[in-house]
C-alpha positions as a Python dict, from the first residue, in 0.01 Angstrom:
ca = {
    (1, 'M'): (0, 0, 0),
    (2, 'E'): (291, 228, -79),
    (3, 'L'): (569, 180, -332),
    (4, 'R'): (819, 237, -52),
    (5, 'Q'): (675, -58, 141),
    (6, 'L'): (705, -281, -164),
    (7, 'R'): (1070, -180, -203),
    (8, 'Y'): (1133, -262, 161),
    (9, 'F'): (959, -599, 121),
    (10, 'V'): (1161, -694, -190),
    (11, 'T'): (1488, -597, -20),
    (12, 'V'): (1415, -810, 288),
    (13, 'A'): (1303, -1097, 65),
    (14, 'R'): (1638, -1081, -113),
    (15, 'T'): (1862, -1053, 194),
    (16, 'L'): (1642, -1246, 442),
    (17, 'S'): (1784, -1013, 704),
    (18, 'F'): (1616, -708, 856),
    (19, 'S'): (1946, -566, 979),
    (20, 'D'): (2123, -601, 641),
    (21, 'S'): (1819, -462, 459),
    (22, 'A'): (1799, -163, 693),
    (23, 'R'): (2163, -78, 618),
    (24, 'Q'): (2110, -108, 241),
    (25, 'L'): (1798, 106, 256),
    (26, 'C'): (1957, 363, 491),
    (27, 'V'): (1674, 338, 744),
    (28, 'T'): (1661, 217, 1102),
    (29, 'Q'): (1570, -145, 1164),
    (30, 'S'): (1267, -39, 1367),
    (31, 'T'): (1141, 178, 1078),
    (32, 'L'): (1185, -112, 836),
    (33, 'S'): (1005, -357, 1067),
    (34, 'Q'): (721, -108, 1116),
    (35, 'Q'): (670, -58, 739),
    (36, 'I'): (670, -433, 674),
    (37, 'K'): (420, -483, 957),
    (38, 'Q'): (192, -214, 805),
    (39, 'L'): (210, -390, 467),
    (40, 'E'): (124, -724, 626),
    (41, 'T'): (-168, -565, 812),
    (42, 'E'): (-304, -411, 490),
    (43, 'L'): (-272, -744, 304),
    (44, 'G'): (-415, -934, 600),
    (45, 'T'): (-142, -1197, 609),
    (46, 'P'): (220, -1238, 728),
    (47, 'L'): (484, -1213, 456),
    (48, 'F'): (779, -1336, 663),
    (49, 'E'): (834, -1601, 928),
    (50, 'R'): (1067, -1454, 1189),
    (51, 'T'): (1270, -1636, 1450),
    (52, 'S'): (1560, -1519, 1661),
    (53, 'H'): (1796, -1679, 1410),
    (54, 'S'): (1629, -1655, 1067),
    (55, 'V'): (1384, -1479, 836),
    (56, 'T'): (1199, -1674, 565),
    (57, 'L'): (918, -1591, 324),
    (58, 'T'): (573, -1725, 393),
    (59, 'E'): (361, -1875, 116),
    (60, 'A'): (191, -1537, 75),
    (61, 'G'): (528, -1363, 63),
    (62, 'R'): (653, -1596, -211),
    (63, 'E'): (327, -1545, -403),
    (64, 'I'): (343, -1164, -414),
    (65, 'L'): (720, -1127, -457),
    (66, 'D'): (716, -1127, -839),
    (67, 'H'): (417, -890, -841),
    (68, 'A'): (601, -651, -610),
    (69, 'K'): (911, -662, -830),
    (70, 'R'): (703, -586, -1138),
    (71, 'A'): (527, -298, -962),
    (72, 'I'): (863, -146, -867),
    (73, 'Q'): (994, -196, -1221),
    (74, 'E'): (685, -32, -1373),
    (75, 'A'): (716, 260, -1132),
    (76, 'T'): (1082, 301, -1229),
    (77, 'L'): (994, 292, -1598),
    (78, 'C'): (720, 547, -1532),
    (79, 'G'): (972, 781, -1373),
    (80, 'E'): (1217, 729, -1658),
    (81, 'C'): (940, 801, -1909),
    (82, 'I'): (854, 1130, -1736),
    (83, 'A'): (1223, 1219, -1722),
    (84, 'D'): (1250, 1151, -2096),
    (85, 'L'): (950, 1373, -2163),
    (86, 'N'): (1095, 1651, -1947),
    (87, 'T'): (1432, 1630, -2123),
    (88, 'L'): (1262, 1595, -2464),
    (89, 'A'): (1415, 1252, -2520),
    (90, 'S'): (1076, 1108, -2618),
    (91, 'G'): (714, 1204, -2674),
    (92, 'S'): (501, 1357, -2948),
    (93, 'L'): (369, 1698, -3042),
    (94, 'A'): (61, 1770, -3255),
    (95, 'I'): (45, 2112, -3424),
    (96, 'G'): (-241, 2263, -3621),
    (97, 'V'): (-139, 2511, -3892),
    (98, 'T'): (-340, 2723, -4132),
    (99, 'Y'): (-224, 2735, -4496),
    (100, 'S'): (-118, 3100, -4470),
    (101, 'F'): (99, 3026, -4168),
    (102, 'S'): (283, 2740, -4338),
    (103, 'P'): (588, 2935, -4469),
    (104, 'I'): (658, 3071, -4120),
    (105, 'L'): (673, 2719, -3976),
    (106, 'T'): (923, 2542, -4204),
    (107, 'E'): (1241, 2681, -4047),
    (108, 'T'): (1139, 2584, -3694),
    (109, 'L'): (1021, 2239, -3799),
    (110, 'L'): (1361, 2153, -3944),
    (111, 'M'): (1549, 2294, -3644),
    (112, 'F'): (1328, 2114, -3391),
    (113, 'M'): (1356, 1779, -3572),
    (114, 'K'): (1734, 1809, -3580),
    (115, 'K'): (1765, 1904, -3212),
    (116, 'Y'): (1504, 1658, -3080),
    (117, 'P'): (1510, 1356, -3313),
    (118, 'R'): (1307, 1137, -3077),
    (119, 'I'): (1005, 1370, -3059),
    (120, 'K'): (742, 1271, -3314),
    (121, 'L'): (574, 1568, -3482),
    (122, 'N'): (221, 1547, -3622),
    (123, 'I'): (134, 1849, -3837),
    (124, 'F'): (-223, 1920, -3949),
    (125, 'Y'): (-280, 2177, -4228),
    (126, 'K'): (-646, 2279, -4230),
    (127, 'P'): (-870, 2588, -4231),
    (128, 'M'): (-896, 2779, -3903),
    (129, 'N'): (-1239, 2650, -3799),
    (130, 'E'): (-1139, 2285, -3847),
    (131, 'L'): (-819, 2337, -3651),
    (132, 'M'): (-1008, 2493, -3361),
    (133, 'E'): (-1235, 2189, -3351),
    (134, 'L'): (-927, 1966, -3330),
    (135, 'L'): (-792, 2187, -3050),
    (136, 'S'): (-1117, 2172, -2855),
    (137, 'R'): (-1108, 1791, -2880),
    (138, 'R'): (-741, 1800, -2768),
    (139, 'E'): (-633, 1631, -3091),
    (140, 'V'): (-370, 1903, -3141),
    (141, 'D'): (-161, 2063, -2868),
    (142, 'F'): (-180, 2412, -3017),
    (143, 'V'): (-272, 2596, -3336),
    (144, 'L'): (-66, 2843, -3538),
    (145, 'A'): (-295, 3083, -3719),
    (146, 'F'): (-382, 3447, -3753),
    (147, 'K'): (-611, 3597, -3492),
    (148, 'P'): (-976, 3532, -3579),
    (149, 'T'): (-1204, 3825, -3654),
    (150, 'R'): (-1421, 3729, -3354),
    (151, 'P'): (-1317, 3595, -3011),
    (152, 'M'): (-1351, 3215, -2973),
    (153, 'P'): (-1483, 3087, -2635),
    (154, 'G'): (-1238, 2871, -2442),
    (155, 'I'): (-942, 2967, -2666),
    (156, 'E'): (-644, 3177, -2561),
    (157, 'S'): (-464, 3361, -2842),
    (158, 'H'): (-107, 3476, -2779),
    (159, 'I'): (30, 3718, -3039),
    (160, 'L'): (354, 3602, -3200),
    (161, 'F'): (394, 3881, -3456),
    (162, 'Q'): (196, 4153, -3631),
    (163, 'N'): (132, 4128, -4002),
    (164, 'Y'): (-87, 4288, -4267),
    (165, 'L'): (-298, 4204, -4570),
    (166, 'A'): (-116, 4264, -4895),
    (167, 'A'): (-173, 4248, -5267),
    (168, 'I'): (28, 3952, -5395),
    (169, 'T'): (153, 3963, -5754),
    (170, 'S'): (426, 3835, -5979),
    (171, 'V'): (747, 4035, -5945),
    (172, 'H'): (690, 4138, -6308),
    (173, 'H'): (340, 4273, -6248),
    (174, 'P'): (290, 4653, -6277),
    (175, 'L'): (159, 4667, -5919),
    (176, 'A'): (487, 4520, -5792),
    (177, 'Q'): (647, 4861, -5846),
    (178, 'K'): (409, 5038, -5606),
    (179, 'E'): (471, 5107, -5236),
    (180, 'K'): (101, 5057, -5159),
    (181, 'V'): (-199, 4927, -5350),
    (182, 'T'): (-542, 5093, -5336),
    (183, 'L'): (-881, 4944, -5410),
    (184, 'A'): (-885, 5141, -5732),
    (185, 'D'): (-561, 4966, -5832),
    (186, 'L'): (-711, 4623, -5761),
    (187, 'E'): (-1013, 4700, -5977),
    (188, 'Q'): (-789, 4721, -6286),
    (189, 'Y'): (-681, 4354, -6280),
    (190, 'D'): (-830, 4006, -6272),
    (191, 'M'): (-805, 3854, -5926),
    (192, 'A'): (-752, 3508, -5781),
    (193, 'L'): (-859, 3508, -5417),
    (194, 'P'): (-828, 3251, -5139),
    (195, 'S'): (-1157, 3070, -5085),
    (196, 'K'): (-1413, 3192, -4833),
    (197, 'G'): (-1335, 3042, -4494),
    (198, 'L'): (-958, 3088, -4522),
    (199, 'Q'): (-823, 3349, -4285),
    (200, 'A'): (-692, 3604, -4535),
    (201, 'R'): (-1023, 3594, -4722),
    (202, 'N'): (-1220, 3627, -4398),
    (203, 'A'): (-1012, 3930, -4299),
    (204, 'F'): (-1049, 4090, -4644),
    (205, 'D'): (-1427, 4033, -4653),
    (206, 'N'): (-1456, 4167, -4299),
    (207, 'I'): (-1286, 4493, -4403),
    (208, 'L'): (-1493, 4524, -4723),
    (209, 'P'): (-1818, 4338, -4654),
    (210, 'R'): (-2016, 4484, -4945),
    (211, 'Y'): (-1744, 4576, -5194),
    (212, 'D'): (-1836, 4419, -5530),
    (213, 'R'): (-1625, 4602, -5787),
    (214, 'L'): (-1336, 4353, -5793),
    (215, 'R'): (-1295, 4122, -6093),
    (216, 'V'): (-1267, 3793, -5907),
    (217, 'R'): (-1199, 3528, -6172),
    (218, 'L'): (-1086, 3246, -5946),
    (219, 'E'): (-1110, 3126, -5586),
    (220, 'L'): (-876, 2862, -5441),
    (221, 'N'): (-837, 2692, -5103),
    (222, 'E'): (-476, 2588, -5174),
    (223, 'V'): (-225, 2869, -5124),
    (224, 'N'): (68, 2694, -5296),
    (225, 'I'): (-129, 2653, -5620),
    (226, 'L'): (-253, 3011, -5588),
    (227, 'L'): (106, 3140, -5566),
    (228, 'K'): (209, 2936, -5868),
    (229, 'L'): (-74, 3092, -6070),
    (230, 'L'): (33, 3440, -5961),
    (231, 'R'): (395, 3379, -6070),
    (232, 'D'): (287, 3278, -6419),
    (233, 'S'): (15, 3533, -6487),
    (234, 'M'): (-106, 3889, -6438),
    (235, 'L'): (-352, 3782, -6169),
    (236, 'V'): (-358, 3959, -5833),
    (237, 'S'): (-446, 3806, -5496),
    (238, 'V'): (-487, 3924, -5139),
    (239, 'L'): (-308, 3733, -4864),
    (240, 'A'): (-122, 3800, -4542),
    (241, 'E'): (228, 3924, -4621),
    (242, 'A'): (371, 3633, -4418),
    (243, 'S'): (218, 3387, -4664),
    (244, 'I'): (497, 3447, -4916),
    (245, 'H'): (792, 3411, -4677),
    (246, 'N'): (1083, 3261, -4877),
    (247, 'E'): (865, 3239, -5190),
    (248, 'K'): (1044, 3344, -5508),
    (249, 'G'): (884, 3518, -5806),
    (250, 'V'): (607, 3689, -5609),
    (251, 'K'): (586, 4013, -5414),
    (252, 'A'): (365, 4146, -5134),
    (253, 'I'): (257, 4510, -5159),
    (254, 'P'): (70, 4651, -4854),
    (255, 'L'): (-295, 4735, -4912),
    (256, 'D'): (-381, 5099, -4858),
    (257, 'I'): (-693, 5009, -4660),
    (258, 'D'): (-777, 5084, -4297),
    (259, 'N'): (-770, 4797, -4045),
    (260, 'N'): (-575, 4558, -4264),
    (261, 'E'): (-360, 4428, -3976),
    (262, 'M'): (-341, 4056, -3905),
    (263, 'S'): (-189, 3916, -3584),
    (264, 'G'): (-1, 3589, -3610),
    (265, 'C'): (-95, 3392, -3300),
    (266, 'I'): (-42, 3077, -3100),
    (267, 'H'): (-383, 2943, -2997),
    (268, 'T'): (-426, 2713, -2697),
    (269, 'L'): (-712, 2585, -2486),
    (270, 'A'): (-770, 2817, -2192),
    (271, 'G'): (-602, 2680, -1881),
    (272, 'A'): (-469, 2369, -2058),
    (273, 'Y'): (-143, 2200, -1957),
    (274, 'R'): (152, 2294, -2180),
    (275, 'K'): (381, 1999, -2238),
    (276, 'K'): (756, 2057, -2236),
    (277, 'S'): (796, 1988, -2610),
    (278, 'M'): (527, 2247, -2689),
    (279, 'Q'): (702, 2511, -2478),
    (280, 'E'): (1033, 2441, -2653),
    (281, 'F'): (880, 2447, -3002),
    (282, 'I'): (711, 2781, -2931),
    (283, 'R'): (1037, 2922, -2795),
    (284, 'M'): (1223, 2816, -3110),
    (285, 'L'): (947, 2953, -3332),
    (286, 'S'): (951, 3288, -3148),
    (287, 'E'): (1327, 3314, -3205),
    (288, 'S'): (1320, 3200, -3569),
    (289, 'I'): (1436, 3424, -3851),
    (290, 'A'): (1091, 3411, -4011),
    (291, 'V'): (916, 3546, -3703),
    (292, 'R'): (1186, 3802, -3618),
    (293, 'E'): (1160, 3942, -3970),
    (294, 'R'): (787, 3988, -3924),
    (295, 'Q'): (840, 4152, -3584),
    (296, 'N'): (1112, 4388, -3712),
    (297, 'A'): (908, 4482, -4019),
    (298, 'W'): (627, 4602, -3795),
    (299, 'I'): (846, 4820, -3570),
}
């Protein structure tokens, strides 16, 4: 049975007149009668008793009337729900974010929440590999992270901005005065590196797979704590330059090493549906000050 037929049935049941119902529904009386007859044929029972002077509901008609009304109401609510989703008046959005990408996200999060207060945001901060597992299970809608060192099957990576690995130090550190930092410079100081498995560390190890002359005193999987240590000490770290966006007391100095580029990307499942809220969030992120600064710095 069709929703249109149920609407026709409910209208006739209310007016008990085929001619009045046809006028209200803006259809011909013959079209209305034909649709009701098709519904009765499908159900296998008459819904109306018709005489030359009156129309009344049969027992079957009275029995299904409330069900038909509920079906129409649910269909209306369904349409309203889709309209709300399309106008971003409701819904949810799940975003996976690596620790290094976190500073880039804050501006857009606040703007999106202010503009779309009825969209619930679920943010997951995890290492890249864990986020990609969430994406593959469709537990997040997309992932914000730097481009992995190796292609990942079933994942599309769209570049948002270009970035680079940098030596990160306190603004008072001697290296903070340099335009670029060499490996020889790094060898002179104790280092606190992000833990293996984090993207900046993976990129650094990939560039220097067998380099063992660095004085690595500490490894951390929490970037915020790492930055706090750098502010208050003479330690040096290696992170993506974008990791210190809006961070005070620390400075990023480009590494004078070949192939130290890192591409900030939006990662999605190949061929997956992109919900309206996701498209809008990505648009706002692409136009954010944080991302534009990264884009302009690379030009």
